[in-house]
N, C-alpha and C positions, 0 to 999 in steps of 0.2 A: 587517279580512278582509274578503274579496271572496266575495260569495255565487254558489253556482252551481247548475245544475241536473241532478240527477243522476237517472239511470235505472236501477233495480235490478229484474234478470231473473236469478234465481237457479234453477239447474237441478240437482235431487238424483240421485245416481246410485242406480241401484236396487241392494237388498242383495245380497250372493253368495250369501246363502242361500235366496232366492225363485226358484222354479220356474216357468217359464212352459211353455207347450205351443208346441214348435216353428212347429206348423203355424197355431196363432193368432197368433203374432210375424212369420211369414212373411206372412200374411194381412193384418196390420196394417201391415206395410211396405209392402205392394203397395198399400192403399189411400190411403197417403199421395201426395199429388200436388205438383207444382210449378207454379205459374201462368207466363206468359210473361214476366211480369216481375218474378221470381225468387221470390217469394211462396211460401211451403210452406204448405200447406192440411193440417190434421189434422183427420179427422173427431172429432164429440162423443163417440162411444163407442170412442176407439182408447186404449189402456192408456197411451201416451206422455202423454197429459195429466195423469196422475198424478206423472208426472217432473218438472212445469212447475210452478214459483211465481211468481206474478205479482202486484207489488206497485205501488200508486199512485205515481205521479212527485211527488216532493217535493223541497224546496229542503234544502242543508246547509251548512255551514260548513265549508271547509275551509282549511289553511294556505297561505300565497301567498309568504311572506317566508323559507323554510328549505325548504333541499333535504337527503333524508337518502340518505346513499350510503357504500357501504363504502370505507375507504381506509385510510392509515398515513401517519405523521409521521416524515419524517427528514431529517437534516442537509442545508442546502443545499450541492448537489456543486461548486460553485463556491468553497465555501469550505472545503473538505476536500483534504488533501495526503497521500499516501500515503508513509510514510519507509520506506526499508529499512535492514538493518542494516549498518553499514560492515564487520562482520568476524562469522564465525559463534561463537556461544557461548550462556551461559545468562544471562538476563535476571537482574538480582540485585533490582533495585527499579525502579517504574513512577512518576514523579514527577506526571502529568499523570491525569486521567480522559478517558473518551471524552466528546468534546463540548466539551472546555475549549478555550475560544481559547488560542493560543499566539504568543510572537513570535520574531522571529528572534534566533538564538544562545540561547536559553532550553533548559536542559538538561530532554531527555525522560524519559531512562532511564539507570540504570547497567548495564552488561554487564561478564560476567567471560569473557574469551576465552583461550584459550592461545595463538591467533594474534596478539594484542596484545602478549603477554609476548614473543613470539619476533622480533618487529618491534623491541622495545624492546632485545631482546639484541643483535641486528644494528646497532642505532644505537648502542650503547654499544662495540661492537667495532670500528667504523667511526671513532670517537671516538679509541679507543685508538690503531688504525693511523695516524690523521692525527697523533697526538702524536710516534709512532715516527719518522713521516715526516719531521716537523719537524725531531727530533734527527738525525735523518740527513741532511737539508739543512746543518745547523749543523756537522757534522765534516766533511762534504765541502767544505763553504766554508774550514773552516782547513785541510784537505789541499790545497786547490787554492792559498790563499795562501801556506801554507809552501813547496809547489812551486815557485811564479812566484819567491818571494824567493830560494830556492836557486837556481834556472835563472839568475837575474840575476847571482850572484856566481860562475855557470860550476861549481856544485857538483854539479848534475844535467844530465841529458842533457833537450832539448826533448820526449822520448818520455813524461817522467815527468809535464810537465805537462799534455800533452795527454789524458793518462789521469785526470789528477785532474779536469781540466775536465770530460770525459765522465762521469765519476761524479758531478759535482755536478749535472748536468745532468740525469741521471737520478733523483736524489736528489729535483729540483724536480718533475719529473713525476711523481714518487711521491705527493707532497703533494697536487697538484692532483686525481690520482685518488682519494687518500684524501678530500679535499672533498667532491667530486661525490658519493661513495659516503654519507657522513654527509649530505649534504643530500638525497639520496634517501630515506633512511631516516627523515629528520625531516619530509618531506613526507607520509610515509605514516603517523606517528604523527599528524601534525596532521589527516588525514582522521577519526581516530577521536573527535576533540574535547577537552574538558578531559580531562587522562590524568595522574593522580599519578606520576611517574616511581620507580621503586626498583626492586630488586631484589625478586623475588618478588611482585609486585604485579602484578594481571593484571585490574584494574578499569578501564574505560573508560565515558565517557558519550555517550550520542548526541543532538546538539543538532539 
């Protein structure tokens, strides 16, 4: 510890209950003078001397290796990431606590959301539409093959073959459209993280 020289001069305020004559206070204030070098001189009979307490100069030990200051402890902002919910809903459970270190892909919470259920329903409908489109392609292909065979044997007109060919092209286009729709809903489901597919299940988890 370092030793420092401390000079203490204490000024005690006068009590609120004390009464002083205004004329005496004014006279005392007038008698206080200030020299050219800034030193204030108070007469020995001034009441102000009663408010001054003088102590001799002394040495004292003061701490030099610590600083006392108000503050707060918080996590490093560079190590914090705020995660937004992928869909509105009710949080069913939280699997981590505030301040926990998490890894990429780790499940943070489970969420119950009607929006997730709606996306899954649309995904299933898109899958059914794709299956129906594939069935239509198979039928259109069969009709086209039969029409082509009949035309080769002069059993039908060329117009029937053209119609069958157009129907086959439309059925194939419907398949591509159904695939695109299913992939779209599949990507939306993937945004919700691990999700237990199934009718009536509306739980999703956030990673």
